[in-house]
C-alpha positions, 0 to 999 in steps of 0.5 A: 659463501658464493651463494650468499654473494649471489643472493645479494647480487640478485642472481647477477654473477658478474656483480656477485664476483665483484662483491667477492673480490671486494671482500677478498681485498678487504680481508687480505688488507685487514688480516695482513698481520695475521688473524685477530686472536683473543689476547688482542681483544681480551681487555676490550671484551671485558666492557661487555660492549659486544658479546654472545648471549645465546641462540634463537629458535633456529640455533643462530648465535646472537650477538648483543651490542650495548652502545651505552657501555662504550667507555669514555676513552673510546670517545676521546679518540674516535678513530682509535675507539671505532677501530677497537670496537670493530676489531672486537666485532670482527673477532666475534664474527670470525670466532662464530664462523669457525666454532659456532655454526655448521655449513648447510645447517646454521650459517648466520646469526642475530644481532641485538643492539641496545640503545638504552639511556641514549638520546639523539646526541648520544648515539654513536652514529659513526661507530654504528655506520662502520659496523653496518658497513663491515657487516653488510659488505664483508659478512654478506648474508650472515645477519639473519635479523637485526633487533634494535631495542630500548630506543628513546621517543626521539630515536623512534621518530628518526628510526621510523623515517629511516626505515621508510628508506630501506628495501623490502629485504632490509625491512624484513631483517630490521626489527625496531622493537617498542616492547621487549616481549616481542623478543620472546617470539624468537627466543627462549626466555633463558637465552636473553638477559633480564633487561632484554625481556628474558629470565637470564641474570645479567652477564658479567663475564663475557669471554669465553662467550657464555652461551646457554644450553637448550631449549631453544623453542620460541618463548620457552620458559622452563629455563636451561634444561641441560648443561652445554656439552664441552668440546663440541668445537672439536667435532668438525675439522677446519675444512668441515667447518669451512664448507665446500663449493657445490660440485654438480658432478656430485650427488646432493648427499655428497655436496652436503656431507660434513667432514668430522674429526677422528674423535667425533664418533666417540664424542657422540657415543659417549654423550648418548647422542645419535651419530650423524650419518656422515660421521658414521660413514667416515668412522666405518671407513677409517675402521675398515682401512685400519683392519685392512692394514692389520690384515696386510701386516699379519699376512706378510712374512715375518710381519714385514709390511710394505713401507709405502702402504704403512706410511700411507696409512699413517699419513706420512711418507715412506722411509727411503733407503740411503742413496748409493755411496753414502757411508754410515759415518756420513749419515751420522754427521747429517743427523747431527747437523739436522739435530743442531738445526732443530735446536735453532728452529725450536728456540723458545725465544724465537716463538711469538706468543699467541692467544688461545683462540684466534679467528683463523682455523684452530691452531692450538692443537686441540687444547682449547678452553670450554666452548658451547 
């Protein structure tokens, strides 16, 4: 992430730090009540204003934003309406960062903005300006390409004038398309809906996000050739999905290594997929540690093992002996008090319901729905 801020700052570390601090302050304020979860935006997602439709040739997730689907009630209270739109977009971006990208492999996305049926007066300028502000200032380096399609002649004239004010880097990202066939230069046809020049029927259910399977080659026309695999969101640990800061003391391979979950190896083998080298190494290291623990247990007299070693292998803390002078009755009383405290802590009425998905690292205990 630091690299993206440094790129925005044109290599100026002081400016990059200022940008990072500004984003950190914004996130601390926006997420002060907690992450945006699916139950908070599920009703607004149903409008199909913002959703993922597929991936481009570089496996970048692609968001479609259809301004003509913004409901009238959002226009009546523009401030509240814009906030609802931004919340949906932020949920999509945070969801993408956690579940749809791989550090060092695929880290950004594409954005397709459809202005079909909108004239100059119908374009939600304030909403689009807010979207641009959030995306450009707080999700720096995340948007690979910004496509604008189905512009009216009046909008095309204004857009051409606006594009002349952009920097070279901004011009490279922004694509004002007069012909929808130009999207096929970056997408397989089944990754786009029919009204966007693709072959996919119009999407009517927008969440869980309906991503398509392969191929992803530019202009591919054979359609989806394989059903997306279920459970791929479980392959990386939260830390693995987050990435790491480059450490000059480590080798290039160590810095680029991904942290896989314990079930990742079996997933690759079960689905006849090549096991990534990092996953193979982690699996072999875990097996070796398990075998050493078993051997140590077998070599111990009467099967007694060192509690410290066993606890370390189990990921827990070693059992402790009762303190001198503590009587068994006192231990039982302590146990009863702990059980009563557990009952209070586990009171269902004190637990607030949450959505199944949130934009924080997955908290659902691997009981997630299907993701692709």
